[in-house]
C-alpha positions in Angstrom: -58.5 -2.0 154.8 -56.3 -4.1 152.5 -53.4 -6.0 153.8 -50.0 -4.4 152.9 -47.9 -6.9 150.9 -44.2 -7.4 151.5 -42.0 -4.6 150.3 -44.5 -2.0 151.4 -45.2 -0.3 154.8 -48.4 1.6 155.8 -47.8 5.3 156.4 -49.2 5.0 159.9 -46.5 2.5 160.7 -43.6 4.1 158.8 -40.6 5.5 160.7 -40.3 9.3 160.9 -37.0 9.2 158.9 -37.5 8.0 155.4 -35.5 8.4 152.2 -37.0 10.2 149.2 -37.6 8.2 146.0 -38.1 9.9 142.7 -39.6 8.1 139.8 -39.5 10.5 136.9 -39.8 10.4 133.2 -37.0 11.5 130.9 -39.0 14.6 130.0 -39.2 15.7 133.7 -35.8 14.7 134.9 -34.1 18.0 134.0 -36.7 19.9 136.1 -36.0 17.7 139.0 -32.2 17.9 138.7 -32.5 21.7 138.7 -34.0 21.5 142.3 -31.4 18.9 143.6 -28.3 19.9 145.4 -25.0 20.7 143.6 -23.5 17.7 145.4 -26.2 15.3 144.1 -25.8 16.6 140.5 -22.1 16.4 140.6 -22.3 12.8 141.8 -24.7 11.9 139.0 -22.3 13.4 136.4 -19.3 11.7 138.0 -20.9 8.2 137.9 -22.1 8.7 134.3 -25.8 8.7 135.1 -27.4 8.6 131.6 -30.8 9.9 132.5 -32.4 7.5 130.0 -35.4 5.3 130.8 -34.4 2.4 133.1 -31.5 4.3 134.7 -31.3 4.4 138.5 -29.0 6.1 140.9 -28.4 6.9 144.6 -28.3 10.5 145.6 -25.7 11.4 148.3 -26.1 14.1 151.0 -23.2 16.4 151.8 -22.4 14.3 154.9 -22.1 11.1 152.8 -25.5 9.6 153.8 -28.2 8.7 151.4 -30.3 11.7 150.5 -32.5 10.0 148.0 -32.9 7.6 145.1 -34.0 8.2 141.5 -35.4 5.9 138.8 -36.2 7.1 135.2 -39.2 5.5 133.6 -40.3 5.3 130.0 -44.0 4.9 131.0 -45.2 6.6 134.1 -48.4 4.6 134.0 -46.6 1.2 134.1 -46.0 -0.5 137.5 -43.3 -2.6 135.7 -41.4 0.5 134.7 -41.6 1.7 138.3 -40.5 -1.6 139.6 -36.9 -1.4 138.6 -36.0 1.1 141.3 -37.1 -1.3 144.0 -34.5 -3.8 142.8 -31.7 -1.3 142.7 -31.7 0.4 146.1 -30.3 -0.7 149.5 -32.4 -1.8 152.4 -34.3 1.1 154.1 -37.7 2.8 154.1 -38.5 5.0 151.1 -41.2 7.6 150.4 -42.3 8.5 146.9 -41.4 12.2 146.4 -44.4 14.4 145.4 -42.5 15.6 142.3 -42.5 12.1 140.9 -44.0 11.4 137.5 -45.4 8.1 138.7 -48.5 7.9 140.8 -48.4 6.6 144.3 -50.7 3.6 143.4 -48.5 2.7 140.4 -45.3 2.9 142.4 -46.8 0.8 145.2 -47.9 -2.0 142.8 -44.6 -2.0 141.0 -42.6 -2.0 144.2 -44.6 -4.9 145.7 -44.3 -6.9 142.4 -40.5 -6.4 142.3 -40.0 -7.3 146.0 -42.0 -10.6 145.7 -40.0 -13.7 146.5 -41.6 -17.1 147.2 -41.8 -17.7 150.9 -40.1 -14.4 151.6 -42.7 -12.0 150.2 -43.5 -10.5 153.6 -40.0 -10.0 154.9 -38.8 -6.5 156.0 -35.1 -7.0 155.3 -35.0 -5.2 152.0 -36.2 -1.8 150.7 -39.7 -0.8 151.6 -41.9 1.9 150.2 -44.4 3.9 152.3 -48.0 3.7 151.1 -51.3 5.1 152.2 -53.8 2.3 152.4 -56.6 4.9 153.0 -56.2 6.2 149.4 -58.7 4.6 147.1 -56.2 4.4 144.3 -53.5 2.9 146.5 -56.0 0.5 148.1 -56.9 -0.8 144.6 -53.1 -1.3 143.9 -52.8 -3.2 147.2 -55.6 -5.5 146.2 -53.9 -6.3 142.9 -50.6 -6.8 144.6 -52.1 -9.2 147.1 -53.8 -11.1 144.4 -50.6 -11.4 142.4 -48.8 -12.7 145.5 -51.5 -15.4 145.9 -51.3 -16.4 142.2 -47.5 -16.5 142.3 -47.4 -18.5 145.5 -49.8 -21.1 144.2 -47.7 -21.7 141.0 -44.4 -21.7 143.0 -45.5 -24.2 145.6 -43.9 -27.7 144.8 -46.4 -30.3 143.7 -45.8 -32.5 146.7 -47.1 -29.6 148.8 -49.9 -28.5 146.5 -51.9 -31.4 145.1 -55.6 -31.4 144.2 -56.6 -31.3 147.9 -54.3 -28.5 148.8 -55.3 -26.4 145.8 -58.9 -26.9 146.7 -58.2 -25.9 150.3 -56.6 -22.6 149.1 -59.7 -21.8 147.0 -61.9 -22.6 149.9 -59.8 -20.3 152.1 -60.2 -17.4 149.7 -63.9 -18.0 149.5 -64.3 -18.2 153.3 -62.5 -14.9 153.7 -65.1 -13.1 151.7 -68.2 -15.0 152.7 -68.5 -17.1 149.5 -70.2 -20.4 149.2 -67.7 -23.1 148.2 -68.5 -26.8 147.4 -66.0 -29.5 146.4 -66.8 -32.7 144.7 -64.1 -35.4 145.2 -63.2 -38.7 143.5 -66.2 -40.9 142.5 -68.6 -38.1 143.5 -67.5 -36.5 140.2 -69.1 -39.4 138.3 -72.3 -39.2 140.3 -72.5 -35.4 139.6 -71.7 -35.9 135.9 -68.1 -34.7 135.6 -66.7 -37.8 133.9 -63.8 -36.2 132.0 -62.4 -34.6 135.2 -62.6 -38.0 136.9 -61.0 -39.8 133.9 -57.9 -37.6 133.9 -57.4 -37.7 137.7 -58.4 -41.2 138.7 -54.9 -42.7 138.3 -53.4 -40.5 141.0 -53.4 -41.5 144.7 -54.5 -37.9 145.2 -58.2 -37.9 144.2 -59.4 -35.5 141.5 -61.9 -32.8 142.5 -63.9 -29.9 141.3 -64.1 -26.7 143.4 -67.1 -24.5 142.8 -67.1 -21.0 144.5 -70.1 -18.7 144.3 -70.2 -15.1 145.6 -72.2 -11.9 145.2 -75.7 -10.8 144.7 -77.7 -13.5 142.8 -79.4 -10.7 140.8 -76.1 -9.2 139.6 -74.6 -10.0 136.2 -73.0 -13.4 136.1 -69.3 -13.6 135.8 -67.8 -17.1 135.6 -64.1 -18.0 135.8 -62.7 -21.4 134.9 -59.1 -22.3 135.7 -57.1 -25.4 134.8 -55.8 -27.0 137.9 -53.5 -29.8 136.9 -51.3 -29.8 139.9 -48.7 -32.0 138.2 -48.6 -33.4 134.7 -46.6 -36.5 133.9 -48.2 -36.6 130.5 -50.0 -39.8 131.5 -49.3 -42.9 129.5 -48.0 -40.6 126.8 -45.3 -39.7 129.3 -43.3 -36.6 129.0 -39.5 -36.6 128.8 -37.9 -35.9 132.2 -36.8 -32.4 131.0 -40.4 -31.5 130.2 -41.6 -32.4 133.7 -39.3 -30.0 135.6 -41.8 -27.2 135.5 -45.0 -29.2 135.6 -45.9 -28.0 139.1 -47.0 -24.8 137.1 -49.6 -26.7 135.1 -52.2 -25.3 137.5 -51.3 -21.8 136.5 -54.8 -21.2 135.1 -56.3 -22.1 138.4 -53.8 -19.8 140.1 -54.7 -16.7 138.0 -58.4 -17.2 138.1 -58.3 -17.7 141.9 -56.2 -14.6 142.2 -58.7 -12.7 140.0 -61.6 -14.0 142.1 -59.9 -12.7 145.2 -59.4 -9.3 143.7 -63.0 -9.1 142.5 -64.4 -10.0 146.0 -61.9 -7.7 147.8 -63.1 -4.8 145.6 -66.8 -5.8 146.1 -67.6 -5.6 142.4 -71.3 -5.8 141.7 -71.2 -9.3 140.0 -72.5 -12.7 140.7 -69.1 -14.4 140.7 -68.6 -18.1 140.1 -65.1 -19.8 140.0 -64.7 -23.4 138.8 -61.4 -25.1 139.4 -61.0 -28.7 138.3 -58.1 -29.9 140.3 -56.3 -33.1 139.3 -52.9 -34.8 139.0 -52.3 -36.5 135.6 -50.5 -39.6 136.9 -49.7 -43.1 135.7 -51.2 -46.2 137.2 -53.2 -49.3 136.2 -56.4 -47.4 135.9 -54.9 -44.4 133.9 -56.9 -43.4 130.8 -55.2 -44.6 127.6 -54.5 -43.3 124.1 -57.4 -44.5 122.0 -59.9 -44.6 124.8 -63.2 -42.9 124.3 -64.4 -40.9 127.4 -67.6 -39.2 128.2 -68.0 -35.5 129.0 -70.6 -33.6 131.0 -72.0 -32.1 127.8 -72.7 -35.6 126.4 -70.0 -35.4 123.7 -67.7 -38.4 123.6 -64.0 -37.7 123.1 -61.4 -40.1 121.6 -58.0 -39.7 123.4 -55.4 -38.9 120.8 -52.8 -38.2 123.5 -53.1 -38.4 127.3 -50.8 -35.4 127.5 -53.6 -33.2 126.1 -55.5 -33.6 129.4 -56.0 -30.0 130.4 -58.7 -29.5 127.7 -60.5 -32.5 129.0 -61.0 -31.2 132.5 -61.8 -27.8 131.2 -64.5 -29.3 128.9 -66.5 -30.5 131.9 -66.1 -27.3 133.8 -66.9 -25.1 130.8 -70.0 -27.1 130.0 -71.2 -26.6 133.6 -70.5 -22.9 133.4 -72.1 -22.5 130.0 -75.4 -24.1 131.3 -75.9 -20.8 133.2 -75.2 -18.6 130.2 -73.2 -16.1 132.2 -72.8 -12.6 131.0 -69.0 -13.2 130.7 -67.2 -16.5 130.8 -63.4 -16.5 131.0 -61.1 -19.5 131.2 -57.3 -19.6 131.7 -55.0 -22.5 131.2 -51.4 -23.5 130.7 -52.7 -25.4 127.8 -50.3 -25.8 124.9 -46.6 -25.6 124.1 -47.7 -24.4 120.7 -48.8 -21.1 122.1 -45.3 -20.6 123.6 -43.6 -21.5 120.3 -45.8 -18.9 118.6 -45.7 -16.1 121.1 -43.1 -16.9 123.7 -43.4 -16.9 127.5 -44.3 -13.2 127.9 -47.3 -13.0 125.6 -50.4 -15.0 126.4 -52.6 -16.2 123.5 -56.2 -15.0 123.5 -59.0 -16.8 121.8 -62.6 -15.5 121.5 -65.3 -15.6 118.8 -66.5 -12.2 120.0 -64.8 -9.2 118.3 -66.2 -6.8 120.9 -64.8 -8.8 123.7 -61.5 -9.1 121.9 -61.4 -5.3 121.6 -62.3 -4.8 125.2 -59.5 -7.2 126.3 -57.0 -5.4 124.1 -58.0 -2.1 125.6 -57.8 -3.5 129.2 -54.4 -5.1 128.5 -53.0 -1.9 127.1 -54.2 0.1 130.1 -52.8 -2.5 132.5 -49.5 -2.8 130.6 -50.2 -6.5 130.6 -50.2 -7.6 126.9 -52.3 -10.3 125.2 -52.3 -11.4 121.6 -55.4 -12.7 119.8 -55.1 -15.8 117.7 -57.9 -17.0 115.4 -60.5 -19.7 116.1 -60.0 -20.7 112.4 -62.9 -22.8 111.5 -60.9 -24.6 108.8 -59.0 -26.4 111.5 -62.1 -28.0 113.1 -61.8 -30.9 110.7 -58.6 -31.9 112.5 -60.5 -32.7 115.6 -62.8 -35.3 113.9 -62.8 -38.8 115.1 -64.1 -42.0 113.5 -65.2 -43.5 116.8 -66.3 -40.4 118.9 -67.7 -36.9 118.5 -64.3 -35.4 118.5 -60.6 -36.2 119.2 -58.7 -34.3 121.9 -55.8 -33.6 119.6 -55.4 -32.1 116.1 -53.8 -33.7 113.1 -50.0 -33.6 112.6 -49.2 -31.2 115.4 -50.0 -28.1 113.4 -51.8 -25.1 114.9 -51.8 -26.8 118.3 -53.0 -23.8 120.3 -55.8 -23.1 117.8 -57.1 -26.7 117.7 -57.0 -26.8 121.5 -59.1 -23.6 121.7 -61.5 -25.0 119.0 -61.9 -28.1 121.2 -62.9 -26.0 124.1 -65.3 -24.0 122.0 -67.4 -27.1 121.4 -68.3 -26.9 125.1 -69.4 -23.3 125.1 -72.7 -22.6 123.3 -75.0 -20.5 125.5 -72.6 -17.9 126.9 -72.9 -14.6 125.0 -69.2 -13.7 125.7 -66.4 -16.2 126.2 -62.7 -15.9 126.1 -59.9 -18.5 126.5 -56.4 -17.6 127.5 -53.5 -20.0 126.8 -50.9 -18.8 129.3 -47.4 -19.8 130.4 -47.7 -19.2 134.2 -44.0 -18.7 134.7 -41.3 -16.1 134.2 -38.3 -18.0 132.8 -36.0 -15.0 133.4 -36.4 -12.0 135.7 -37.7 -8.7 134.5 -38.6 -5.6 136.5 -41.7 -6.4 138.6 -41.6 -10.0 137.4 -39.1 -12.1 139.3 -38.1 -15.5 137.9 -40.6 -18.2 138.8 -44.4 -18.6 139.0 -46.6 -15.9 137.6 -50.3 -15.0 137.7 -50.1 -14.5 133.9 -52.6 -12.0 132.5 -54.1 -11.1 136.0 -53.9 -7.4 135.5 -55.4 -7.5 132.0 -58.3 -9.6 133.2 -58.8 -7.5 136.2 -59.0 -4.3 134.2 -61.5 -6.0 131.8 -63.9 -6.9 134.7 -63.2 -3.6 136.4 -64.1 -1.6 133.3 -67.2 -3.8 132.6 -68.6 -4.0 136.1 -66.8 -1.5 138.3 -66.3 1.8 136.5 
């Protein structure tokens, strides 16, 4: 049975007295109001309840106590639409009313996402929703909620408490929970095992770089490989960032957070896949042995890379991990990374950039994202921009020319390290909610988790 995340309470442990919660669409609101008491309806009219999507209200009983709560949703299938009610009601225990337009699983996921707070996710001081973990649909929602909590916690943890070693430990812990095999290569062992780019990026830190390699599932099942960028803090290296640009750099391991969260959800659901998760975990620091602009470094694939900018380090550690993953030609290869500011300029913080050379995979991801209400936006791997990665002293440069099309050139760089995998997609994510929205509190986010989950669920689970 799945653990019940904070903000929820299992039906077997719920108190006898609970408060009814209606989550209804605008179209079904009038039918509900016709069955509510005259007192409740008079109150709604008195307080100017609009009945429009997003509106919430408390329903009084004749004795002045709370008879129920109501939230109007524009999309009954969206956990984020359902989430708003959880942030608008007082502490107490609520039970979804059977006449609600929103399913119990959707309500549970939305409630848990809204109630999340770093280090306080499991508290019982606020409003809680009764759930039935024995229901298959609700159990699925609980798995996703638990995975989202993991991803958010990883991003929110300060860099002094989550360096490469601690990130590796968290991945190992997830693997051990589900009986996965996890190996970690640390420091100079990376050179011996032929991961020179990961080593080059992380060697200047007192906290040694490492590569975490998790494997789980039936060896005969389709291979699904996830790669997540794990830069636990990014100073920019010798091309040092301005102070203001470092304030959120604890989130530069957001790709590792979402892929680890996705791996947990996959293992918890026991999907029939041969799962592999690769997390290169480093700190891009400054010291006497830091890699320099103009250096030429080796990669696992054998390609040499000229360093145009040490602040373009994420693609270097992904290059080694992707080359390793690609050697096995998995059925599906997905990577996620907080890779470029250019993607944020183009699409903002709420819309991750998707890159893939495979139109079929792009269509499948678009469908999954729409079903999960977790949008993505495809950008082109425009071949004309490959010329900007050329180098006179190496096989390629790690930055493009003139700062144009930065997200595309970064994706084109990564594509050079993926040749054998029949299906590959790269997500350039933000990993952080700059302002709160229903179901998405301000702070760390497992960006694109639900879209990616729905993709693998449709491909391997349905």
